[in-house]
C-alpha atoms as a printed R data frame, in Angstrom:
    type eleno elety resid chain resno       x        y        z
1   ATOM     1    CA   MET     A     1 -55.928  -64.190 -135.242
2   ATOM     2    CA   LYS     A     2 -53.200  -64.315 -137.706
3   ATOM     3    CA   LYS     A     3 -52.755  -68.126 -139.078
4   ATOM     4    CA   ASP     A     4 -50.390  -69.958 -137.908
5   ATOM     5    CA   GLN     A     5 -48.840  -71.798 -140.946
6   ATOM     6    CA   LEU     A     6 -45.537  -73.966 -141.389
7   ATOM     7    CA   VAL     A     7 -44.279  -73.387 -144.365
8   ATOM     8    CA   ILE     A     8 -40.879  -75.265 -145.953
9   ATOM     9    CA   GLY     A     9 -39.771  -75.007 -149.204
10  ATOM    10    CA   GLY     A    10 -42.422  -72.158 -150.520
11  ATOM    11    CA   LYS     A    11 -44.649  -75.320 -149.469
12  ATOM    12    CA   ALA     A    12 -47.677  -74.393 -146.949
13  ATOM    13    CA   LEU     A    13 -48.566  -77.605 -144.357
14  ATOM    14    CA   SER     A    14 -51.386  -77.820 -141.963
15  ATOM    15    CA   SER     A    15 -49.869  -80.366 -140.092
16  ATOM    16    CA   ARG     A    16 -46.886  -80.407 -138.438
17  ATOM    17    CA   PHE     A    17 -46.029  -84.099 -137.729
18  ATOM    18    CA   PHE     A    18 -43.885  -85.656 -139.976
19  ATOM    19    CA   LEU     A    19 -43.631  -89.088 -140.034
20  ATOM    20    CA   GLY     A    20 -41.720  -92.534 -141.160
21  ATOM    21    CA   THR     A    21 -43.137  -95.080 -143.113
22  ATOM    22    CA   GLY     A    22 -41.175  -98.121 -141.425
23  ATOM    23    CA   ARG     A    23 -41.276 -101.012 -138.611
24  ATOM    24    CA   TYR     A    24 -45.448 -101.117 -139.149
25  ATOM    25    CA   PRO     A    25 -46.504 -104.462 -138.486
26  ATOM    26    CA   ASN     A    26 -48.801 -104.020 -141.731
27  ATOM    27    CA   PRO     A    27 -49.038 -101.978 -144.652
28  ATOM    28    CA   TYR     A    28 -53.061 -101.545 -143.116
29  ATOM    29    CA   VAL     A    29 -51.706 -100.588 -139.881
30  ATOM    30    CA   GLN     A    30 -49.468  -98.051 -141.459
31  ATOM    31    CA   ASN     A    31 -52.059  -96.381 -143.504
32  ATOM    32    CA   GLN     A    32 -54.695  -96.380 -140.498
33  ATOM    33    CA   ALA     A    33 -51.709  -94.776 -138.912
34  ATOM    34    CA   ILE     A    34 -50.870  -92.448 -141.202
35  ATOM    35    CA   GLU     A    35 -54.613  -91.219 -141.556
36  ATOM    36    CA   ALA     A    36 -54.850  -90.478 -137.516
37  ATOM    37    CA   SER     A    37 -51.763  -88.704 -137.831
38  ATOM    38    CA   GLY     A    38 -53.232  -86.179 -139.767
39  ATOM    39    CA   ALA     A    39 -49.535  -86.178 -141.415
40  ATOM    40    CA   GLU     A    40 -49.100  -84.547 -144.698
41  ATOM    41    CA   VAL     A    41 -45.023  -85.301 -145.090
42  ATOM    42    CA   LEU     A    42 -43.751  -88.969 -145.758
43  ATOM    43    CA   THR     A    43 -40.089  -89.975 -144.622
44  ATOM    44    CA   PHE     A    44 -38.454  -93.447 -146.149
45  ATOM    45    CA   ALA     A    45 -34.980  -94.840 -146.776
46  ATOM    46    CA   ILE     A    46 -34.266  -94.315 -150.566
47  ATOM    47    CA   ARG     A    47 -32.294  -97.600 -149.921
48  ATOM    48    CA   ARG     A    48 -35.896  -99.586 -148.673
49  ATOM    49    CA   VAL     A    49 -37.958  -98.076 -152.621
50  ATOM    50    CA   ASN     A    50 -37.255  -99.544 -155.528
51  ATOM    51    CA   LEU     A    51 -36.124  -97.133 -158.083
52  ATOM    52    CA   ASP     A    52 -36.262  -98.663 -160.969
53  ATOM    53    CA   GLU     A    53 -40.203  -98.265 -160.971
54  ATOM    54    CA   PRO     A    54 -41.066  -96.348 -157.447
55  ATOM    55    CA   GLU     A    55 -45.186  -96.046 -158.793
56  ATOM    56    CA   ASP     A    56 -45.295 -100.363 -157.973
57  ATOM    57    CA   ASP     A    57 -42.796 -100.376 -154.998
58  ATOM    58    CA   SER     A    58 -44.203 -101.965 -152.100
59  ATOM    59    CA   ILE     A    59 -44.186  -99.269 -149.875
60  ATOM    60    CA   LEU     A    60 -45.792  -96.418 -151.867
61  ATOM    61    CA   GLN     A    61 -48.001  -98.399 -153.780
62  ATOM    62    CA   HIS     A    62 -49.982  -98.286 -150.352
63  ATOM    63    CA   LEU     A    63 -49.867  -94.610 -150.413
64  ATOM    64    CA   GLN     A    64 -51.466  -93.839 -153.326
65  ATOM    65    CA   GLU     A    65 -55.145  -92.895 -152.189
66  ATOM    66    CA   ARG     A    66 -54.188  -89.385 -151.358
67  ATOM    67    CA   PRO     A    67 -51.589  -87.105 -151.725
68  ATOM    68    CA   PHE     A    68 -48.180  -86.058 -149.917
69  ATOM    69    CA   THR     A    69 -45.669  -84.971 -149.909
70  ATOM    70    CA   PHE     A    70 -42.274  -87.509 -150.150
71  ATOM    71    CA   LEU     A    71 -39.005  -86.873 -147.782
72  ATOM    72    CA   PRO     A    72 -36.834  -89.686 -148.979
73  ATOM    73    CA   ASN     A    73 -33.879  -90.003 -146.567
74  ATOM    74    CA   THR     A    74 -30.254  -91.061 -146.675
75  ATOM    75    CA   SER     A    75 -30.027  -93.190 -144.770
76  ATOM    76    CA   GLY     A    76 -26.938  -95.798 -144.381
77  ATOM    77    CA   ALA     A    77 -24.915  -93.275 -146.245
78  ATOM    78    CA   SER     A    78 -21.954  -92.359 -144.141
79  ATOM    79    CA   THR     A    79 -20.212  -89.383 -146.610
80  ATOM    80    CA   ALA     A    80 -20.983  -87.090 -148.157
81  ATOM    81    CA   GLU     A    81 -20.645  -88.389 -151.293
82  ATOM    82    CA   GLU     A    82 -22.833  -90.962 -150.461
83  ATOM    83    CA   ALA     A    83 -25.598  -89.026 -149.734
84  ATOM    84    CA   VAL     A    84 -25.684  -86.637 -152.444
85  ATOM    85    CA   ARG     A    85 -25.162  -90.204 -154.537
86  ATOM    86    CA   ILE     A    86 -28.476  -91.559 -152.934
87  ATOM    87    CA   ALA     A    87 -30.252  -87.998 -152.980
88  ATOM    88    CA   ARG     A    88 -30.546  -87.913 -156.943
89  ATOM    89    CA   MET     A    89 -31.203  -91.536 -158.234
90  ATOM    90    CA   ALA     A    90 -34.103  -90.594 -155.525
91  ATOM    91    CA   ARG     A    91 -35.030  -87.174 -157.578
92  ATOM    92    CA   ALA     A    92 -33.892  -88.955 -160.883
93  ATOM    93    CA   SER     A    93 -36.411  -92.020 -160.268
94  ATOM    94    CA   GLY     A    94 -39.646  -88.637 -159.303
95  ATOM    95    CA   LEU     A    95 -39.739  -89.442 -156.364
96  ATOM    96    CA   SER     A    96 -39.055  -85.958 -155.158
97  ATOM    97    CA   ASP     A    97 -36.876  -82.912 -154.454
98  ATOM    98    CA   TRP     A    98 -37.192  -83.091 -151.117
99  ATOM    99    CA   ILE     A    99 -34.085  -84.963 -149.423
100 ATOM   100    CA   LYS     A   100 -33.611  -85.737 -145.748
101 ATOM   101    CA   VAL     A   101 -29.923  -85.310 -145.033
102 ATOM   102    CA   GLU     A   102 -28.783  -88.193 -142.695
103 ATOM   103    CA   ILE     A   103 -25.694  -89.539 -142.330
104 ATOM   104    CA   SER     A   104 -24.192  -91.548 -139.819
105 ATOM   105    CA   ALA     A   105 -20.091  -92.943 -138.987
106 ATOM   106    CA   ASN     A   106 -21.374  -95.111 -135.604
107 ATOM   107    CA   ALA     A   107 -23.126  -97.434 -135.751
108 ATOM   108    CA   GLN     A   108 -24.223  -98.025 -132.284
109 ATOM   109    CA   THR     A   109 -25.679  -94.371 -132.029
110 ATOM   110    CA   LEU     A   110 -26.633  -93.738 -135.248
111 ATOM   111    CA   LEU     A   111 -25.227  -90.023 -134.192
112 ATOM   112    CA   PRO     A   112 -25.223  -87.493 -137.272
113 ATOM   113    CA   ASP     A   113 -21.411  -86.295 -139.366
114 ATOM   114    CA   PRO     A   114 -21.891  -82.564 -138.331
115 ATOM   115    CA   ILE     A   115 -19.419  -82.669 -141.227
116 ATOM   116    CA   GLU     A   116 -20.156  -84.631 -143.977
117 ATOM   117    CA   THR     A   117 -23.879  -83.585 -143.207
118 ATOM   118    CA   LEU     A   118 -23.070  -79.760 -143.854
119 ATOM   119    CA   LYS     A   119 -20.675  -80.891 -146.654
120 ATOM   120    CA   ALA     A   120 -23.552  -82.894 -148.419
121 ATOM   121    CA   THR     A   121 -26.345  -79.923 -147.555
122 ATOM   122    CA   GLU     A   122 -24.012  -77.152 -149.166
123 ATOM   123    CA   GLN     A   123 -23.679  -79.535 -152.079
124 ATOM   124    CA   LEU     A   124 -27.419  -80.110 -152.823
125 ATOM   125    CA   VAL     A   125 -28.557  -76.922 -151.729
126 ATOM   126    CA   GLN     A   126 -26.156  -76.069 -154.930
127 ATOM   127    CA   GLU     A   127 -28.277  -78.692 -156.655
128 ATOM   128    CA   GLY     A   128 -31.821  -76.967 -156.444
129 ATOM   129    CA   PHE     A   129 -33.161  -79.741 -153.777
130 ATOM   130    CA   THR     A   130 -35.061  -78.835 -151.122
131 ATOM   131    CA   VAL     A   131 -33.199  -79.933 -148.551
132 ATOM   132    CA   LEU     A   132 -34.192  -80.198 -144.230
133 ATOM   133    CA   PRO     A   133 -31.013  -82.238 -142.771
134 ATOM   134    CA   TYR     A   134 -30.684  -84.476 -139.563
135 ATOM   135    CA   THR     A   135 -28.545  -82.732 -137.245
136 ATOM   136    CA   SER     A   136 -27.356  -83.057 -133.539
137 ATOM   137    CA   ASP     A   137 -28.757  -80.204 -131.078
138 ATOM   138    CA   ASP     A   138 -25.332  -78.646 -132.022
139 ATOM   139    CA   PRO     A   139 -27.442  -74.920 -131.618
140 ATOM   140    CA   ILE     A   140 -23.772  -73.519 -134.123
141 ATOM   141    CA   LEU     A   141 -23.663  -76.287 -136.016
142 ATOM   142    CA   CYS     A   142 -27.552  -75.849 -136.732
143 ATOM   143    CA   LYS     A   143 -27.539  -72.083 -137.734
144 ATOM   144    CA   ARG     A   144 -24.706  -73.377 -139.997
145 ATOM   145    CA   LEU     A   145 -26.866  -75.293 -141.565
146 ATOM   146    CA   GLU     A   146 -29.492  -72.942 -142.165
147 ATOM   147    CA   GLU     A   147 -26.650  -70.527 -144.008
148 ATOM   148    CA   ALA     A   148 -26.026  -73.203 -146.608
149 ATOM   149    CA   GLY     A   149 -29.325  -73.150 -147.017
150 ATOM   150    CA   ALA     A   150 -31.417  -75.848 -145.500
151 ATOM   151    CA   ALA     A   151 -35.115  -75.281 -146.253
152 ATOM   152    CA   ALA     A   152 -35.845  -77.100 -142.089
153 ATOM   153    CA   VAL     A   153 -33.650  -78.141 -140.094
154 ATOM   154    CA   MET     A   154 -34.490  -80.745 -137.580
155 ATOM   155    CA   PRO     A   155 -32.253  -81.695 -134.900
156 ATOM   156    CA   GLY     A   156 -32.314  -85.033 -132.547
157 ATOM   157    CA   GLY     A   157 -33.772  -84.700 -129.490
158 ATOM   158    CA   ALA     A   158 -31.801  -87.693 -128.743
159 ATOM   159    CA   PRO     A   159 -30.175  -90.710 -130.710
160 ATOM   160    CA   ILE     A   160 -32.493  -92.269 -133.191
161 ATOM   161    CA   GLY     A   161 -35.026  -94.882 -131.544
162 ATOM   162    CA   THR     A   162 -34.139  -94.613 -128.461
163 ATOM   163    CA   GLY     A   163 -37.406  -92.684 -126.974
164 ATOM   164    CA   LEU     A   164 -35.842  -91.211 -124.424
165 ATOM   165    CA   GLY     A   165 -37.318  -87.339 -124.725
166 ATOM   166    CA   ILE     A   166 -35.846  -84.223 -124.767
167 ATOM   167    CA   LEU     A   167 -32.170  -84.935 -123.149
168 ATOM   168    CA   ASN     A   168 -30.907  -81.277 -123.576
169 ATOM   169    CA   PRO     A   169 -33.651  -78.173 -123.809
170 ATOM   170    CA   TYR     A   170 -31.426  -76.535 -123.347
171 ATOM   171    CA   ASN     A   171 -29.591  -77.096 -126.482
172 ATOM   172    CA   ILE     A   172 -33.774  -77.044 -128.530
173 ATOM   173    CA   GLY     A   173 -33.894  -73.792 -127.386
174 ATOM   174    CA   LEU     A   174 -31.092  -72.176 -127.987
175 ATOM   175    CA   VAL     A   175 -31.207  -73.873 -131.586
176 ATOM   176    CA   VAL     A   176 -35.248  -72.082 -132.472
177 ATOM   177    CA   GLU     A   177 -33.738  -68.644 -130.577
178 ATOM   178    CA   SER     A   178 -31.058  -67.982 -133.255
179 ATOM   179    CA   ALA     A   179 -32.877  -69.796 -136.254
180 ATOM   180    CA   ASP     A   180 -35.180  -68.089 -139.429
181 ATOM   181    CA   VAL     A   181 -36.005  -71.339 -141.332
182 ATOM   182    CA   PRO     A   182 -38.416  -74.067 -139.240
183 ATOM   183    CA   ILE     A   183 -36.892  -76.351 -136.850
184 ATOM   184    CA   ILE     A   184 -38.214  -80.212 -136.947
185 ATOM   185    CA   VAL     A   185 -37.200  -82.304 -133.959
186 ATOM   186    CA   ASP     A   186 -36.631  -85.750 -135.409
187 ATOM   187    CA   ALA     A   187 -35.312  -88.663 -133.507
188 ATOM   188    CA   GLY     A   188 -34.878  -89.771 -129.711
189 ATOM   189    CA   LEU     A   189 -39.218  -89.168 -128.835
190 ATOM   190    CA   GLY     A   190 -41.267  -91.410 -126.805
191 ATOM   191    CA   SER     A   191 -44.461  -90.119 -125.828
192 ATOM   192    CA   ALA     A   192 -46.803  -87.310 -126.176
193 ATOM   193    CA   GLN     A   193 -45.432  -86.291 -122.946
194 ATOM   194    CA   ASP     A   194 -41.943  -85.748 -124.923
195 ATOM   195    CA   VAL     A   195 -44.279  -84.405 -127.846
196 ATOM   196    CA   VAL     A   196 -45.476  -81.422 -125.976
197 ATOM   197    CA   GLN     A   197 -42.426  -80.431 -123.999
198 ATOM   198    CA   ALA     A   198 -40.291  -80.311 -127.636
199 ATOM   199    CA   MET     A   199 -43.611  -77.961 -129.090
200 ATOM   200    CA   GLU     A   200 -43.340  -75.776 -125.908
201 ATOM   201    CA   LEU     A   201 -40.450  -75.468 -126.795
202 ATOM   202    CA   GLY     A   202 -40.883  -73.424 -129.650
203 ATOM   203    CA   VAL     A   203 -40.327  -75.962 -132.543
204 ATOM   204    CA   ASP     A   204 -41.997  -75.983 -135.499
205 ATOM   205    CA   GLY     A   205 -42.878  -79.703 -136.056
206 ATOM   206    CA   ILE     A   206 -42.071  -83.298 -135.271
207 ATOM   207    CA   LEU     A   207 -40.910  -86.112 -137.029
208 ATOM   208    CA   MET     A   208 -40.979  -88.943 -136.489
209 ATOM   209    CA   ASN     A   209 -41.060  -92.995 -137.202
210 ATOM   210    CA   THR     A   210 -40.720  -96.013 -133.803
211 ATOM   211    CA   PRO     A   211 -42.534  -94.108 -130.890
212 ATOM   212    CA   VAL     A   212 -45.303  -94.820 -133.837
213 ATOM   213    CA   ALA     A   213 -45.057  -97.892 -136.065
214 ATOM   214    CA   ARG     A   214 -43.978  -99.720 -132.628
215 ATOM   215    CA   ALA     A   215 -46.315  -98.736 -130.197
216 ATOM   216    CA   LYS     A   216 -48.916 -101.320 -128.969
217 ATOM   217    CA   ASP     A   217 -51.629  -99.455 -130.896
218 ATOM   218    CA   PRO     A   218 -49.688  -97.206 -133.804
219 ATOM   219    CA   VAL     A   219 -52.960  -96.285 -134.659
220 ATOM   220    CA   ARG     A   220 -53.714  -94.644 -131.334
221 ATOM   221    CA   MET     A   221 -50.495  -93.654 -130.917
222 ATOM   222    CA   ALA     A   222 -50.725  -91.415 -133.960
223 ATOM   223    CA   ARG     A   223 -53.623  -89.874 -133.053
224 ATOM   224    CA   ALA     A   224 -52.305  -89.419 -129.594
225 ATOM   225    CA   MET     A   225 -48.626  -87.588 -131.366
226 ATOM   226    CA   LYS     A   226 -51.201  -85.385 -133.093
227 ATOM   227    CA   LEU     A   227 -53.298  -83.637 -130.161
228 ATOM   228    CA   ALA     A   228 -49.858  -83.988 -128.531
229 ATOM   229    CA   ILE     A   229 -48.495  -81.700 -131.141
230 ATOM   230    CA   GLU     A   230 -51.830  -79.477 -131.909
231 ATOM   231    CA   ALA     A   231 -51.315  -79.274 -127.970
232 ATOM   232    CA   GLY     A   232 -48.148  -78.451 -127.820
233 ATOM   233    CA   ARG     A   233 -48.072  -75.103 -130.250
234 ATOM   234    CA   GLU     A   234 -51.037  -74.089 -128.737
235 ATOM   235    CA   SER     A   235 -49.401  -73.992 -125.259
236 ATOM   236    CA   TYR     A   236 -46.807  -71.978 -126.935
237 ATOM   237    CA   LEU     A   237 -48.295  -69.706 -128.989
238 ATOM   238    CA   ALA     A   238 -50.635  -68.850 -125.266
239 ATOM   239    CA   GLY     A   239 -47.000  -68.034 -123.849
240 ATOM   240    CA   ARG     A   240 -46.933  -70.259 -120.207
241 ATOM   241    CA   ILE     A   241 -47.209  -67.923 -116.688
242 ATOM   242    CA   ASP     A   242 -43.057  -67.399 -115.234
243 ATOM   243    CA   LYS     A   243 -41.727  -69.115 -112.918
244 ATOM   244    CA   ARG     A   244 -41.507  -68.463 -109.385
245 ATOM   245    CA   ARG     A   245 -39.756  -69.637 -106.034
246 ATOM   246    CA   TYR     A   246 -43.262  -69.409 -103.951
247 ATOM   247    CA   ALA     A   247 -47.134  -69.833 -103.753
248 ATOM   248    CA   SER     A   248 -48.239  -66.740 -105.229
249 ATOM   249    CA   ALA     A   249 -52.689  -66.928 -105.116
250 ATOM   250    CA   SER     A   250 -54.933  -67.087 -107.765
251 ATOM   251    CA   SER     A   251 -57.138  -65.134 -104.751
252 ATOM   252    CA   GLU     A   252 -56.562  -61.264 -104.267
253 ATOM   253    CA   TYR     A   253 -56.320  -61.756  -99.888
254 ATOM   254    CA   GLU     A   254 -56.270  -57.996  -99.101
255 ATOM   255    CA   HIS     A   255 -59.792  -57.194 -100.785
256 ATOM   256    CA   LEU     A   256 -61.375  -59.765  -98.409
257 ATOM   257    CA   ILE     A   257 -62.567  -59.128  -95.129
258 ATOM   258    CA   VAL     A   258 -62.193  -61.619  -92.105
259 ATOM   259    CA   LYS     A   259 -64.591  -61.812  -89.473
């Protein structure tokens, strides 16, 4: 069987779970949850990190026991110019040349600004960043971001932190169907059921923070989400049966003789 591997920006990943580092009750629980998740890619808001001394930062200093790929994000930016400036600062500090473009113009919904997100993606790709833009589940926009050079595209299942799950599975399916880069569902999921549904639609991975960090037991939830990603991926690759309107017996009755 061909190895099912996720590759982004030329880097092969064994885990399809991208995990956020904010909102945990304390650093110990954060580290335990990260360990339980098996995640290799960790994301955090650049504005929360001390870029003058990143090796001593209160967030990052707890993450040095094993190697991770850091995916800093531009949360808080409302324009492409702001996002590009934040990304440049992160790279200059030595954090990473991976960047999650996150631009929101509405504080209530935190929905991504499509025009500014596309502009920032185009600019950062030109500057050599490995760009993973957070966007809406619009299939056309997702394709435009791919064409702009995004290493992966990250449509939201629902608005950030809502836990509403996949609001439009049809759109997510269309995004996957037309994509030639990995698709990572980012935002809006709340449970292992949501994760399995997303993975069965054919997405390549899941990024989440709040559903794990704010669970009653973040460590157990991290483990549950990891297993849900694995189960959903296996189910997708296995190929589900077609849906039928009427019952279909599992035994072949025509071969049975009834007396």
